[in-house]
N, C-alpha and C positions, 0 to 999 in steps of 0.2 A: 741610798744603800751603799755601803762600802763595796769597792770594786770586787774584792775577793768573794764577798757574800753574794754579789750579783752573779759572778761567774759560777759559784757553787750552785745557786738556784737555777740559772739558765742551763748549766751543764746537766743538772738532775732532770730538768724538764726535757732537754734534748734526748737524754738517755731514755726517759720514759716513752718518748715518741718512737724510739727504735724498738720498743718491746713489741712482741707479736700481738698487736691489738685485735686485728680482724674486725668484727662487727660490734657495734654498741648493742647492749642487751639490757633487759630489765633486771633488777637486783634478784628477783626470785628465780631467774633462770640459772644463776650461779650454782645452785645446789642440785640441779638435775644431773644425775649420773649417766654415764655411758656403760652399757653392760660389757663385762669382760668377754663373754661368749661372742659378742659381735666383733670386738677388736681382734680376738684370736682368729675368727673366720677371715677377716680382712688380711691379717698377717699371713696366714697360710696361703691365701690366694696370691699374694705378692711373691712369697718364697717359691711357690710352684711355677709361676710365670717366669721368674728370673732364672731359675735353674733350667727350665725348658728352653729358654732363649740362649743358654750357653754360659751362665754365671757359675764360677767355681765356688763363690761365696756370696751370701746376701744377708743383709740385716734390714729390718723394717722398724720404723719408729712412728707410732700412731700417737699424736699429741692433741690434747685439749688444754689451752692456756687461758686461764681466767684471771682478770685483773680488776681491782677497784682502787681508784685514786680519788682522794678528797683533798682539796686545797683551800686554804683560808688566808685572809689578810686582816690583821687587827680583829675587829669583832664581826667580820663578814665572811660568809662562805662564798668562795669564788667559783668552785666547780666540783661536781661529783660525776665520776665516769665509771661505768661498768662495761667491760669488753670481753669478748670471747674470740679465740682463734683456734680452728681445728683443721686437721688434715693429716696426710701421710707422707713420710719421706722414705725413700728406698735407696740404699747404698749397696753396690755390688762390686765384685772383682770379676772381671772377664778378660781373658787373654793377658792376665798379669797386671791389669790397670784398673783403677777406680772409675766408677761411674755413679752418678747420683741424679735422681729426679724426684720431684714432689708434686702432690696434687691435693686440692681441697675437695675433689670428687671422691667422697668416701663410700663408693659403691664397688662391688667386685670388679666390674669392668674398668672403673677409674684407677684402682690400685694396680690391677694387672697391666694396664697401659703404662703407668708410671714405671713399673718394674722392667718392662720391655724397653722403655726409653732409656733407663739407666744402663741396661746392658749395651744398647747401641752406642751410648756415649763412652762407655768403658772401652769398647772395641775400637772406637775412633781414637781415643787417647793412647791406646796401646801402640799405635803406629809411630808415635813420637816419643815413646818411653824406652829408655835404655835398659832398665832393669825392672823386673816384676815386683809388685808389692808382696811383702812377706809379713804376715800377721803372727805375732806371738800366740801360741796356743791358749785357748780359754775354754774350759769345760762347759758344756751345756748344763743348765741347772734345772731344766724342766719348767713346770709352772710354779712361779713364786710371786709373792707380793711384798712390798715394803711401803711404809707410810711415815711421814714426819710425825713424831709423837706430839700430839696437841691435846690440851684440855678444853679449849674454847675455840671453835671454828669461826674465823672472822666473817664467813659468809652468812652466819646465822645471827650476827649482832646487828641490831637496827642501825641504819645510817644516821638517824638522829642522835643516837647515843654516841657514836664516833665523832660526829660534828660538834656536839656539845662539849666533848672532852677537849677537842682542839681549841674551841672558842674560850673555854675556861682557862686553858693554859695561856692563850694569848692575853686574856684579861689580866691574869696574874703577872705576866711580864710587863705589861703596860703600867700597871699600878706600882710595880717595883722600880720603874725607872726607864724602861724602854720607850722610845718615841714611836716605833712601829715594829711589827713582827709579822712574819709569814711562817705558816706551819703547814705541813703536808702529811698525809697518811697513805703510804704505798702498801697494798696487799696483793699477794700473788698466790695462785694455786695452779700448779702444773700437774696435769694428769698425763703420765707418760707410760706408754706400753711399748716394750721392746721385744722383738722376736728375731731369731737368726737361724741360719742353717746349721749352727753348732748345737742346736737343740734347746735353746732358751726361750721362755715366754715369761717376761718379767713385767708386772704391773706395779707402778709406783705412783704415789699421791704425795706431792711435795707442797709445803706451805712456807711462805716467807713474809716478813713484815718489817716496815721501817717508818719511823716518825721523825723526820728532820724538821728543824725550825731555824730561823735566822732572826735574832732580836737585835735591833739597832737603837742606840741612844744618840741624840743630837744635842750639841750645845748651840742653842739658837743665837747666842751673842757672837760667837766666832764662826759658826757654821761647821765646826769640827764634829765628826761622827765616828763612832766605834761600834763594832758588832761582836756578838758572841753566839755561836750556834750550839746545838744540842750536844750533850755528853752521853746520850743514849747510843745504842748500836743497832744496826740492822740484824735481824735474827731469823733463824729457821725454826720458828715456833708459831703457836697460835696466838689468839688475842689475849691470852692469859699474861703475855709479856707486859701488858699495860696495867696489871693489877697493882704494881708498886708496893709489893710486900716489904715491910720494915726489915725483915731478916736478910733481904737481898741488898740492902744499902751498905756502902762502904765509905768511910771517910778517907779523903786524900791526905797525903802527908801534910802535917801542920793544920789539918782541918780546913783547908782552903776551898774544898768543894765536896759535895756528896756525889759519889759514883755509884754505879749499878752493876749487878751481876746477872741474876736469872730473871729479874723483872725490872720495870722502869717506871718511875714516878714522873710522868711528863709534866704535870702541873708544877711540882716542886722545882724541877730543873728549869722550867721556863721562868719562874719567879727569880731564881738565882741568876739566870742569864740577864734578866732586866737589870738587876742590881749591879752585876759585874760589867755589863756593857757601859753603864753609867760610870762605874769606877775607872774604867779604862780611859775615860776622857781626861782624868787628872793624874794618870799613872806616870811615873818617872820614865823617861826615855833611856834605854840601855846604853851603857858605855861599851863600845866594841872592845874585843879582846879575847883571851883564852879563858874558858870557864869549864868547870866540871858540870856536866848536865845530868839532872835527874829527870827521867822521862817516864810519865805515867802510861799505862796500857792504852788509854784513850788517845794518846799521841803516838805511841810506838807502832800501832798496827799499820799506819801508812808508811812509816819508814821501813818496816819489814816488807810490806807489799812491794814497794818500789825498788829497794836495794837488795832484796833476797828473793822474793817471789818471782818477779819478772826475769831477772838474770839467770835463774835456774830452770826456766822453761826450755826444754830441749829443742823445740823448733826454733826458738830465738837463737840459741847457741849455734845451731846448724845453719843459720842465715835465712830461714824461711820467712821471718818477719822483717827482714832488713828494709824492704821497700816502704813499709808503713810505720812500724814502731821501733825499728832499730835492731841491733844485735846484742851481744853480751860479752863482757870482759871475762866471764867465767867459762872459758873455752875448755874443750875436751881434754887438752893436755894437762890442765890444772887438776881436773878430777882424776885423771889416770895416774898422775904422779903420786897420789895418795898422801901428799904432804903440803898442799897449798893451804896456807893459813888465811882463811877467809875472815876469822875473828880470833879473839882470845880463847883460852881454854874453857871459859865460862859459857861460851856461845854454843848452844845445842839447838839446832833448828830442825823441826819435824814437820813433815807433810802428813795430814790426817783428815780423811773424808768421812770419819765415823763419829766426830765429836757432836754429841746431842746438843741441839740448839744453835749450831753453827749454820752459816749460809750454805756451805759446801757439803753438808751432810746428806748423803743419799745411800741407798743400799747397793746400787749398781750404777756404773757410769753408762754413757750412751753407746758403748760397745759391748754391753752385757758383762763387764768385768766387775766382780765383787770388790767393793771398796775396802781400803785398808789404810795403814799408816806406815811410813818409812822415814829413815833419817836422810836429811839433805846435808846438814853440817853437824859433825860430831866432834866434840871437844875442840872446836874451832877449825876443823879440817873439812874441806869440801869433799863429800863422799858420794853424792848422787844428784840426779836431776828429777824432772817430772816427765814421764814418758807414757805414750799410748801404745797400742798393739803393734803398729807399724814402725815405731821408733825403738822399741825395747832392744832389739838386736844391735843397734848402733852402739849402745853402752854395755853390751854383754849381759843384759838382763834376760831371763828366761820367760818372764811374764810381764804384762802391762802393769803399770802402777794404778790403773783405773781412774784416769783423769781426762777422759774424752767427754766433750759436752757440745751440744748445739742449743742455741737459745730459742729455736723454733723447729717445728716439724718441717718447715720449708727450707731450712738451712742444713748444710752438711756438718756433721760433728767433726771436731778437731781438738788438739791439745789445749786444755784450759787449766788454769791454776787451781790446785786443791787448797784446802785450808793450810797455810804455812805459818807456823808459830814458833816463838822462842820458848823453850822449856823453862820452867821456873828453876830457881836456884836450889841446890841440895841442902844448904845450910839454912837454919832458921833465921829469917831476917825480915823485919817489917820496913815499910817505907820511912817511918820516923827514925828507925835505927840506922837506916842507910844514909840518911841526911846528916847524922850527928858529926861525922868527921870531914864534912865538906867545908873547906875554908872559904872558897870563892866559887859560887855556883849559881845555876838557874834551874828552877823547877818548872817544867812545862806540862800543862794539862790540855788535852784536846788536840785534834789535828787541824792544820791550816793549809796555807798555800805551799806548793813545793815546785822544784825544778830539778830535773835529772837528765844527764846526757844520753845519747843514743845507745851507749854501751852499758848503761845503768851503773856508772862508775862515779863521776863527779856530781855532787848534788848540793841542794840547799833546801832546808825545811823550816817552815814557820810553825805556828800553833794557835791555840785559842787563848790561853792565859799563861802568863809568865810571872814568876815570883823570884825575887832575889834570895839567895842562900848565903848567909854570912856567918862564919864561925859556928857552923852546925845548926843554925836556926833559919827557918823560912820567914822572910820578912815582907817588905812592901811589894806591891804589884809593879811590874815593869811593862814597857811597851816597845814596839818597833824591833822585836827580836827575831832573828833568823840565824840558824847555824849552818856552816859550810864544812864539807869534808869530802873524802872519797870513800867508797864502800869498804874497801879493805882496811884503810886507816881507821875509819869510824868503828867498825866491829872489833878491831883489835884493841881499841881504847875502852872496851867494856870491862869494868873492874868489879861490878857487883850486880847481882840479880836477886830480887826478893823471892821468898819461898812461895809455895803453892797456894797459901791463904790469900795472896794478893793477885793471883792469876785470873785474868778475864779477857774477853774478846772485844775487838772492834771489827770493822769490815767495810767492804765496798759492795753496794747494791747494784751498781752499774759499771762494771769493769769492761772496758772496750778492747777489742783485739780482732785482727783478721781483716781481709778484704774479700767480699764486702764485710763491713764490721759487724760483729756480734757482741752482745753484752752478757756477762755472767755475774754471779754473786759469790763472794768469797770472804771468809772470816780469817782473822789473824789474832792470835792470843799472845799474851806475855804477862809478866809481872813487872812492877816498877823496876827500872834498871838505871845504872850509873855509867857514864862515859866521861873519862877524864881528858882534860886539855883540848877541848873542841873549840874551834874558831867561831866566835859569834860576831855578827855584823849588826849595825843599826840600819834598818830598812828605810828610815826617814831621811837619812843624811845623804847628800849628794856626793858622788865619787869624783875626786879630782878638784 
């Protein structure tokens, strides 16, 4: 296996291991519900215990996290796992400080004990805290519910049907030219109940799904090998995503690949991956130099994630993430100046936790804040960040942005990235039309390896497939391509963005952050975009 594919696979496996697994269960236990009446009783018990112990504020999260993971290699099923994790997390403010405690004892005595423990921790923290926590006001919403819109619940689909789909895809890749392939199916159902002393009782039922694969072709004579991973995307949808409807398929510029929007043809993509992995073995190695880059949404999502999503997290900007994941070049003075050119006038970046089908779509965040959308970059200017209730006042906001999240009932919620996306261009423009005036360029499809510094400024990105653009036409496949730039220089080099017909999402199913680390899922959308005069290196050539 190519090193980057191995790292992708092992990274995904490690991230999966960090999910709130809890206990292994039988598949039929996945669909057994927990009554809302019971969850409200537990929440009221915790709220009462916390306020009686001296809390000025309390929120309670009752969670049931269900996961099913299926892994295959070539024509073999390697593993099928069903897990459940359930418990209660209680966060309070007492004496101006936060306190948090969690328990898997879902009895009245258990949750009351956790609430009192959280208050005791808050009072201990207060002795070392210079200023009290101030939460932006959030109105109570009473008893409400929200659920991911799904047409087919993955929990009701037989495991055999899912495994057969993966094996069929693997077989297609092998017959098309792959020497071996690994494919996985990640399925998540988060049943989250939130209650607070603000007067909210919010019941949410969230579904997510992802089908990654890694196809590798080997030249037995030379030992050379190349890989191509899936062009699908993780989604906040039901099993209907795997229906592969024809109307949801999109042709990439020059017809070099079939892409997907609201559904995904796994088998077709696997077959194409087998052919293209084999094609990579004889692809021309790129000549280093300056190129105009045409980047597909399947590639762009990762560039957006790393160079816009992370540097505009307010806790990172304020230095709270410095020990683990770094800080940000997008400091408060740049946003406050109202004239910092993050990108060209065509660059409009929006945060939006309401996009149907996205990984970040929820009705309310883990502080009970109703989710919304807001501008981060407008006409190239940095205008805002991502803030939670206790951060909003720092940037002069009167309310939270609704981007607080915890990956388990046993972990405390904190600021996590919402869906952060590049808006489509306002002028009618297709990818083929965008390419027509590119004299010397490279078309990149799919996300690959990347590297970025601790301030999210200097970076290098690879991809899955690379094609030469010469005199307005997409030509032969290239290999060994990576581009280098810094965030501000790169986004200011954006000269064209295709219209809304080409807009689609990619995303990260396991985005890590915090200490102890938590994982979250987030989508990033864009249309095919052009960036002029970007430095391209040859990753196979030695330096010096």
